[in-house]
N, C-alpha and C positions, 0 to 999 in steps of 0.2 A: 553414270553421273548425270545430274540434272543441272540445268543452268539457273542463274539467279532469278530470271523472270518466273520460271516454273515454281521456285521456292516462295517468291512473293505472292503469287496467286494462291499457293497452298496455304500460306499463313492466314490469309484472309478468309479462305473457305472454312477454316477451323476456328474462326473467331479470335484469332491472336491479335493482340494490339501492343503498341510500344508505349502506351500509357495506361493509367488505371482504367479498368473496364467494368461497367455497371451492367447487371442483368436486366432484361426487360421485365416490366410489370412488377417491380419490386420497390418497396420504400425502405431506405436505409435510415435508421434512427441513431443519431450520435449524441453524445454529451460533449459539450464544448465549454472551455474556460479560457479566459485571457487574464493574466496577472501582471501587474507592474509593481516593482520594488524600487525604492530610492533610499540610499544610505552611504555611509563612508566606505571607502574603497575596500578595506579588509574586514568589514563587519559581516557577521552572519546575517542571513536574510530573515531570521526569526523575529527580529525587533525592528525591521524596516518600516518606513512609511509606504503606503501603497493601497491597492484595492484589487478586487477580483470582480470580473463580470463573468457570470456563468449562464448557460442557456442550453436548451435542446436544439439540435440541428437536424432538419429533415432533408434527405437528399434523394432525388429520383431521376431516372433517365426519361427525357422527354422525346428524344429523337436520335436515331443513329443513321448516318448517311448510308443509303443502300449500296453505294459504290465503294465505300471506304469505312471499314469498322473503326478505324482510328479517328473518325470525326464524330463526336458525340455532343449532344446538347443536354445539360443537366440543370435541374432546378434546385436551388438551396434556400431553405426557409429557417430563419431564426425564431425560436419559440421559448416561452416561459423564462424570460430574462430576469436574472437576480443580480443585485449589486451588494457586495459585502466587503468587510475588511479582509486583507490578504493574510493578516495574522490575528489570532484570537485576542480580543481585548475585553477588559471589564466593561460593563454596560455604561458606566460613567465616561468612558473614553471612546465609545463607539458612536461616530457621527451618523451612522446609518440606522441607529436604533429606532424602532417603531416608525420607520419610514418605509412606505411601499415603493416598489420599483418605479411606479408611475409618478410618484411624488419626487423621487430623486432625479430621474431622467426627464420627466415631463411627458405629458400625454402625447403631444405631437411627435416628439422624438421617439418615444416607445413604439408608436404606430408605424412610423417610418422604418425603424430598425427591424420590425417583424414583417415587413413587406418582402416577398421572395425576390431573389435575384436569379438571373439565368446566365449560364456560363458555357461557352462553346470550347470544348477541348479538342485539339487536333494534335495527334501524336504525343498526348500527355501535357501539352502546353495550352495555356488559356489564349485562344485566338481572339475572342470577343467577350466583353463583360457587359451585360445588359441590366439596366436598372431604370428607376423613375427619375425624370430630369429634375423636378423641383424639390427633391429631398434635401435636408440639411447636409452640408459637407461632412460633418462629424459622423453621422450614421452611415453615409456612403463609404467612408474610409474604414469603418469597422467591417462592413460587408466586403470591401476590397481585400482587407486582411484575411478574412475567412476564405474568400475565393482563391487567394494566392496559395493557400495550403494545399489545394487540389492539383497544383501544378507540379508534376514530376515526370522523370524519364526512367525507364526500366533497364538502362544500360549505363555503364560507367563512362564518364567523359566530362568535358567542360564546354560551356557555351555562354553566349550573352543572352540573358533572359530578362523579360519585362515582368515585373510584379508590382506590388504596392510601393516598394522601395525605389522604383525606377528601373532603368536598364542596367543590369549588374552582371559581373562575371560570376558564374555559378559552376560549381564542380559537384558531380554525383559519384558516389561510391556504392556499387551494388553488390550485395552478398546474400545469395539465396533469397529469403523473403524479407530482407531488410535493405532499405535504401537510405543513405545519408547524404543530405544536400548541404554543402557549405557555400554560403554566399559572401563574397568579398564586398563588404559595405563601403569601403573606401573607393571602390570602382563605380558605384552607382551614379548614374546620370539622372538627376532630379533637381527641380528648382528648389534651392534652399537658401535661407538667409544666414548671414554670419560673417565674422571677421576674426582676425587674429592680431596679436601684438607684433610690432616690428622686430623686436629683439627676441630671439629664441629663449634666452634665459628668463626673460620676464613673461614669457608666454605659458600657455597650458598645453600639455600633451594629451592627445586623445587616442584611445584604442577601442576599436569596435569589432565584435565578432558575431557571427550568426550561423547557427546549425539547426537543421531539422532532421529528425529520424522518423522514417516511415516503416511500419510493420504491415506487411501485405498478406492477404489470404484470398485464394481464388481470384488472383489478379485485381483485387480491389483493396481499399484501405481498411485495415483493422484498427490501427491507432496512429496518431501523429503526435510527436512531441517537438516543439520548436522553442529555441531560446536565443535571445539576443542579449548581448552585454555591451554596455558603453561605459568606459572608465575615463575620467578626467582628473588630471593631477597638475598642480602648479609645479613648474620645472625647478623653481628655486626653493620649494618646500613640499616635497612629495607627500608629506603627511596630510597636507591640505588638499583634499580632493573629494570626488564623489562618484558614485556609480549608479547606473539605471539598468535594471535587469527586467526584461520583458519575456513572459512565458506564454505559450499557447499549447493547449491540449485538446485533441479531438479523439474520442474513443467510441467505437461502434458498440451500441448496446443491443440492437435487435434488427432483424430484417423481416419485414412484413409484406403482405401482398399489397401492391400499389396499382396506380392507374396504368392503363395501357399506353403505348407510344402514340404520338400524333403523326398521322400520315401526311407526309409532304416530301417534295423532292429537294427543296432547299431550306436553309435556316430561316430566311425571311418569311416564308410561309408559316412555319411553326410559331414564330414570334407573333405574327399577325393574328393567328388563331388563338394563341394564349392570351395576349393583352396588347392591343395596338399602341398603348402608352409607353411600352418599353422602348428605350433608346440605347444604342451602343455608346459606351463611355470608355474613357481610358482606364486601364487598371492601375496606373500610377496614382498615388494619393493626390488629392487636391489641397491646396494650402487652406488651413482653418486656423483662426485665432479667436479665442473668446474675448469679449470686451470686458473691461474692468468697470463695473457700474458704480462703485462707491469710492473710486480713486480721487484724491484731491486734484484740483486744477493746478497748473504750473505756478500761478500767482499764490495760491493757498500753500503750496509746498514750500515755496521760497520764503513765505512769511514765517513758517514753522522752523526753518533751519537757519534763518538769517543771522541770528545772534552768534552762531558758531563760526560765522565767516568774517568776523571783525579782524582787522589787521593784527591786533594784539594777541589774538588766539590762534594765529596761523601755524604755530609749531606744535599744535595739539592734535591727537588722533581724531577727536570730534570734528575738527575742521575737514580732515581728509574724508571722513565718513559722510559728512553733509555734502561735500563736493561731489562724491561719487553718486549719491542719491539724486542730487540736482541734475547731473549729467543724464542719468536714466530718464528723468522726467522731461528734460529738454529734447531728448531724442524722439519723444512722442508728440512734441508741440509744433504748432504752426509758426511761421515766420512772425505773424502779427502778435501771438502770445508772448514770444521771446522779446520782440521790440518793446512791447508794453513794459516789461520788467526793466530792461536796460535803460529806457528813457525816464523811468520814474525813480531810479536809485540815486543815492548821493555819492559823493566822490570817495568816501571811505570804503564803501562796499562795492563800488563799480569794478575795480580791478579784479576782484574775486569772481564777479558775475561774468566778466570777459574771459577769465580762465576757463570757467565751466562751459560757456556758450561755444567757445572755440574748440574745446576738447570734445564736445558732443559729435562734431564731424558729420553732421547731416547737411544735405543741400539747404534746408530751411535755416539752420543755425548759421551757415556760412553767409547766406544772403542777408540775414538779419544784422550780423556784426558788420559786414561791409557797407551796409546802408547806414549804420550808425556812426562808424568812424570816418572822420574826414582827415586824410593825410595832409591836406593843405593847411590844417589848423594846428599850430605849434602848441596850443594850450592843452590839448589832449595827449601829450607826449607819453605820459605814463600808461594810458590805456592802449595806445598804439603799440608800445613796447610789449605789454603783457599779452596782447593779441598775437604779436609776431612770435614771442617765445612759446606760447602755447601751440602755435603752428609747427615750430621747430621740434616740439616733443610729440607731435601727432603720432598716434599708434598705427593708423592706417590711412594716411593722407590720400586725397583724390587728385587726379590730374587737374580738375577744376580749381582746386586750392592753389596749385603751383601757377596755373595760368592767371589767376587773380592777382597773385603777388608780383608776377612779372609785369603785368599791366600797370600796377601801382608803382613799381620801380621805375618804369619808363615814363611815368607821369610826373606831376608836380608833387614834391614832398617838402614840407616846411622845414623839418629838422634834419640836419645832416646825419645825426646819430641814427635816426629812423631809417634813412636811406641805407646806411651801412648795415643795419640789422635786417632790413628787407633782403639784401643780397646774400647775407650770411645764412638766413633761414632758407632762401631759395636753394642754396647749396645742400642744406640738410634734407630738404624735400626731394631733390634730385636723387640723392643716394638711397633714400627710402623707396622711391618708386622704382629705381633700377634694381634694388634687391628683390623686388617682387616681379621682376621680368618686364618692367615698364620703360626700359631705357629708350625704346624706339617711339614712345608716345610723342605726338607733335609738341605738346607743351614742355616736355622734358628735353627734346632736341633743341627747341628754341632757347630754353634757359641755359643749357650747356654751352651752346654757341655764344650766347651773350656774354657769359662770365669769362670764357677763355679768350674771346676776341677783344673784349674791353681791357682785360689784363695785359694783353700783348701791346695794346695802344696807349695804356695808362702812363702818364708822366709825373703826376703829383704823388708824393709819397702816401698821402692819405688814401687816394684812390687805389693805389697798388695794395696797400694793407687790406682794404675792404674786400678786394676780389681774391686775395690770398686766403683770407679767413673763410670766404665762401667755398674755396677749393678744399680747405681743411675739413669742411663737412662733406663736400661732394665726393672727394677722393676719385676724381675722373682719371682714367689711365692716360687720356690724350693730354692731360695737363702736366705730366711729369717733365717733358723737356723745358717748359717755361718755368717751372719750379726750380729745376736745376740752374737755369740762367740767373734767377734772382738769388738763390742760395750762394752761388759762387761770386756773382758780380754785384749784388745789391749792397746797400749801406745799412750798417747798424741793425735796427729792429726788423727791417725788411728781409735782410739775409737770414736772421734768426727765425723769423716767421716762416719763410720758405723751407728752411731746414726742418723745423718741427712739423710742418705739413707733410713732408716726405716721410717723417718718422711714423706718421699715423697709417701709412699704406701697409697692406699685407706684404710680408717679405717676398712673396711670389712676384710682385710687381716690380721689385727693385732689381733692375737689369744690371748688366755688366757696366753699362755707361753711368748708372747711378752710383755704384760702388766706386768707380774710378773717380768721379767728381767728389764724393765724400772723402776719399783718401787725399786728394789734392787739397781740400779745404782743411782737413786735420793737420796734414804735414806742411801746409802753407807753401806749396810748390810754385804757385803763380803770384800770390799776394798775401799780405798779412790779414788775418781774420781775428775777430773778437773771440774771447774765451767761450762765450755762450754758443756760438756757431760751431766752433771746433769741437766742443764736448758733445753737441748734438750729433755732429757728423760721426764722431767715434761710437756713439750709442747705436747709430744706424748700422754701421759696419759690423759691430759686435752682435747685433740682434738679427742679422740676416745671413746666417751660415757662412761666417768668415773663413777665408783660407788660412793656412798655417802661417804664410808670410804676412798677411794682413795683421793677424794677432801679434806676431813677432815684431813688426815695425811699430805697432802702437806701444808695446811693452818697452822696446828699445828707446822710445821717445821720452818715457818717464825719466825725469832727471834733467832733461834739456828744456823743460817747459817753464812758464812762470810758476812761482812757488806754490800758490794755491791751486793751480791747475794740475801741478804734479800730484798734490795730495788728493784732489778730486778723482783723477784718473786711476790712482792707486786704489781708492775706495770702490770705484766702479768695477775694477778687476776682481777685488776681494769679494764684492757682492755677487758677481757672477759665479764665483766658486762656492761661496757659502750657501747660495740659494739654488745651486744646481741648475743654472739657466742652460738653454740649448748649446751655447758656445763653450760651456765649461770644459768639455772634453778636449777641444782644440787648445784652450788656454793651458790646461794641465800638460799637454804635450809640449807646448812652447816653454813652460816653466822648467822643463828638464834641461834646457840650455842655460848654463850659468851666466852667460852674457846677458840674458834677459832677466834671470832671477838671481839677484845678488843683494847683499845687505845695503849697499850704497843706494840702490834703486828703491828698495822696499822700506827704507827708514826715513823717507822724506817727511818733514814736519809741515804742519798747516792745520787749518780748522775745517776746510771743505770736506764734504762726505757724501756717501750714497749708501743707502741701506734699504733692503726689501725684507718684509716679514709677512707671516700669515695673521689675518684677523680671525678667520674661521677656516676649519677644514672639515667638510661634512660629506655625507654620502651623495647629496644632491648637487650642491655647488660649494665652491671654496672662494674665499676672497683674500686678496693680498693688499698690503699697503706698502708704498715705497716713499721715502723721503730723501731727496738730495738737495744739497745746498752748496752753492759755489760763491766764494768771496773774492774780492779783489785783494791785491797784495797789501793794501792799506787797512784791511779789516772791515770794509763796508760791504754789505750784501750786494752780490750781482744777480743771483737768481736763487729762489727757493721754490722747490717743486714738490708738491704732495699729490700722490696718486692713489686711487683705490680701484682695483680691478676685480671683477667677479667672473668666475669661469666654471664651466662643467667640462665633460670629456670632449665635447664637440665645438664649443664656441666660447667666446670671451666678450665681456661687456666692460667698457671703460666708464665705470660708475661716476667717478669724480676725479677731477684734476683742478688743483688751484695753484697757479704759478704767480709769484710776486717777483718782479724784475726791477732793478735799479741800475742807474749808470750815471757817470759824470758827477759823482758827489765828493770826489777827492778834494776838490777846492775848499769845501766847507771845513775840512780838518787839516788843510794845508799839506796834503799827502801827494805822492807822485803816482799818476795813473800807470797801469800796466801797459805793456807793448801793444800797440794797435788801438789803444782806447784813450789817446791823448786829446782828441778833439770832440769827444762825445758831449752832447747837450745833457744838462741835468734832467733826469727823468726817473719817475717811479710809477709803477702801475701794476694791475692784477688781471690775470686772464683765467677763465674757468672753462672746463668741459664738464657737462652734466649729462649722464646717460648717453654718451657718444655724441653729444651735441655741443659744438663749440659756441660759447656765447660771445657777445661783443665785449672786448676788454674794457676795463675801467682804468682811468688815469688818475693817480693821486696828485701828481704835479708834472708840469712840462716846462722846462727852462728854469734858469736860476732865479729870475724875478718871481715866478709863480711859487717856486720852492720857498723863498724867503717870506713872502706874504702869507703862505699857509702855515709856516712855522710860527709866525707871530700870532696868527689867529686860531691855531690848532686847539681842538677841544679834547683830542685823544680818543674821540669816538671812532669805532671802526666804520669803514665804508661798505655799504651794501653791494654785493655782487649779484645775488639773485634772491628774490623772495616771492613766493607764490605757491600755487597748487599745480602739481604735475600729475597727469594721468600715465601711469606706468604699465599696468596690465590691463588689457582691454580685449576680452575674448567672449564671443557669443557664437554658439552653434545651435542651430535648430535641427532637430532629428525627427524623422518620420519612423515611428515604430511599426513593425510588421503587423501588430495586432490592431492598428488603426489610429490610436491617439498620437498627438504630437508631443515631443518633449524638447526641453531646451536646457543648455548649460551656459550660465553667464558668470564670468569672473572679472571683477574690476579691482584694480589696485591703484590707490592714490597716495601721493606724497605731499605733505605740507612741508615746505623747505625754506630755510633762511640761512644763507651763506653770506658771511661778511668777513672782511679782512682789513688789517691796517698795518702801517709801518710807522714806527715812532722812533725818534732818537733824541738823546740828550747830550748836548755838547759839554755840559758841565760835568756829567759823570762818565763821559766818553762810552756810552752805551747805545746800542740800537736794539730794536725789538720788533719782530713781525708776529702777528697773531691772525690765524685763520679760524673762524668759528663756524661750525657746521651744526645747525639745529634741524633735526629731522623728525617728523612723525609720519608713520605709515598706517594705512588702513586697507585691508583686503576684504572683499565681500564676494562670496560665491553663492549662487542660487541655482540649484538643479531641480527641474520641475517637470512633472508629467501633467499635461493639461488635457483632460477628457471632457471639457465643456461643462459637464454637470458636476465634476469633482476634480480638485487639484491636489496632487500629492508631491511633496518635494522636501528639499533639505537646504537650509541656509547655513553658511559657514562664515564666520568673521575672525579676522586676526588683526590685532592692533599693537603697535609698538612705538615708543618714542625714545630718542636718544640724542646726545650732543657729543660732538667730537671736536676737540680743540687741538690745533697745532701751533705751538709757540716756540720761537727761537730767540734766544737772548744772547747778544754778543757784547763783550767788554773789550774795547780796543784801546785801552790805556797802556797796554804792554804788547810785546810780540814774543812768541806767538799769542794772539789774542784768545781769550776764553769764549767758547761757544757752548750753549746748552740748548739742546732740542728736546721738546717734550710733545708727546702725542697722547692725549688723555681722552677716555670716554667715561661719561658720568653713568651712574646707576640707571638702568633702563627697564622700565615696566613692560611686560609682554603679556597679552591676554588673548585667549581663543574662546570662541563660543560656537555651539552647533545647536540648530533647531530643526527637528523633523516635524512635518506638519501634514495634515489632511484637512481640506475645507470644502464646504458646499457653498453655492451661490447665496443661499439663505443666510450665511454668516456663521453657521455652525462649524466649529473648528476644533481639531485635536492637535496638541503640540507636546513635544517631549524636548526638553532643554538639557544641555550639558555645557559646563564652562570650566576654564582652567586659567589661573593667573600665576605668573612667575615674575621674578626680578633678576635680570642679568646684572651681576656685580659690576661696579665701575672698574676701569682698568687703565693702567698706564702702560702703553705698548712699549716693548723693549726695543732699544736700538743697540748700536755696538757699545762694547764695554768702555771704549775711549770716551764716548759721549757721557756715560754715567759718571766717570771720574771727573770730567770737566764740569758737569752740573754741580757736583759737590763743592768744587772751587768757586763757582759763580755765586751760589747761594751763601757760602760762608763769607765771601768778600763783599757781599752787598751791604750797602749802608741801611740803617734803619729808616732813614729819610727816603721818601719816594722820589724826591728830586722833581725837576721840572721836565715833563714829558711833552713832546711835540709830535 
């Protein structure tokens, strides 16, 4: 038996190495090519945009460590560079036609590319990369990509390895003369720019793979094939996406007699002898970005798109498209350039400029907008509100933004509504930063403490409401005890708001104490509560894994409740069953008991209802709508609630909620209020959630005097809840390709939105009507590009759609049971997609291939329960030809 030390010595005496081994005095001549392709995800590569760089590569051994065969210094030289299309093209579509490589790349770049590099390989891994210091970053990266190919180990196993992609987890599989190297690109540590959207549903999924196959002969490389694939798809429409494929090939063509080895004891001596101008450099790629020489300035760009941003055009796809392109340009601009546009614009266009500047989310854009806006000046109220809402919708907010808003909130604010919006938006930013692991950031901790502490000390109803709305966005676990206190002990709207805030928490946060409190509220074991609070408490219980007894007690209560609440609770239970909600299994078990399930209980009359249905069911995402409406016993609306949720297998997005609430209106028609609602002030208002962000509620009227004055002066026009431009999808990923170039994938999705709502009633015809109008236009733009400095290849994808969704409820309360007709209508919706593949040279020569598709989604009246359809027939047959006097 020989010991391991003897084996080790024996290995090196026979010239054995653990990495590739070059023979002395030989010149290895290789053919090298690097190809890039950009196309749709499932397209074949034969029609892709892209290009190929091909060359000869000479490799020879300069020095081998006399004490260690595994330490080698090799010289690599790129020669005879050619640039061409990656796929064959007719001459008219070939941007490289009749252009020499020197013309395409540039003389200086070509010379730099053909200067040799020197690589020290120790045990098959690149220990040091030597090149010339003042070379362009782009040519250095191509050489780094080539040098990285020579890095391999001749035994199976995993390690962290540094190459052009950074420090990455790498796994080798060795079988005879073939080695396969798999690189986990997600694990690579390298400086890269990029960001993702806050909501997973609105975001882009990325998948990256890298594999290199080595074929060896006589312990050296015979051929290398390397391939990287990057795939990007929109989560909510996986047909919209792109892929980048990067391939490298190195093939040994001949072995010739070469120069002898350089005699030296150490590497430094060899380098000095070879060329003292060589310097050791990192093997990781250096950031390289080519400048846009003919791009318009920010002011020029704004001038070109300005007309599309007029307030009257804000529900059109062109507005969303212009908004996105404006954001892209603002992100490249200085603070001074941004301020110049803001200060020169008029009041019609300024709100849209504020939307875009705030949505850009760069340090420069934030500084510019904060310098422009004066929160002590009440006259710029509209601009302040647009700024704050754009902050609330921020796709990747910074700690600096939250800190700035907290400082503004603690300072002087002229308008109380802006003060309210400030703290509501702070709540939204807390949640977004927490979701990204930033809960312990100093600005987040300060804002959390401020909201919870001030709510605990608040005494004015308005202040309480303001902090509760902030918590409705922040969803802080530490706020649950104070929310329970206000839900159970608060008055009127405060109690209702605290309950609906608890309803937004994930069921995992709803502890035993929460459920006990909700049961006490619903069953009124300590005090009498309003119907709106009780029904919310019931919804929380039924949506958070209720026990058999909890469900049974709720079912047994039906029949003992106020008349319209009986009907509402019955509808809620039936909706859980028909839509197969999580608690439906428990509900079915309880319904086997005849005490809970009998004709007397399930035949209660009334007009209140709850219904859930699908808008779309697709392979990527599905969306549901729910409409529930609760009336008082006198036939006047108490609450109408419209929700749209979008979800995939893993997550859910509350896309829209519009709630119209009314109370204390019985005196107008000389009716008797329901139990617990005898002393309520007259009030009607609207509250909205948009993409998980609770907006500041809008009041139609407050108090009997205000109601009467508005009835007398009413125009019947709906009141605006939100109007503006919202950045939904915001994804940017910069990629370092192993072959040297940089690539990027950018997807932006914008929404031009106009939501308004109104509540009207006619005493003459004893009718009331609520109408929520949603006007929406969406534009999505994706650009996936490989930027090789001298040539750009890429693909642009756009998708645009516009639609309108109306929710109308008409009530005739001239008889009992009163007639209620609910309608949810979507108008005919145009839908267009375009794709452009391109290759371009800095000279302006460009190849493009375009494809487009247009379709129209038919209008639709969404189905509700059969009872509603029957009622609508009665309402419209009973309606007078005269429109009457609407207020």
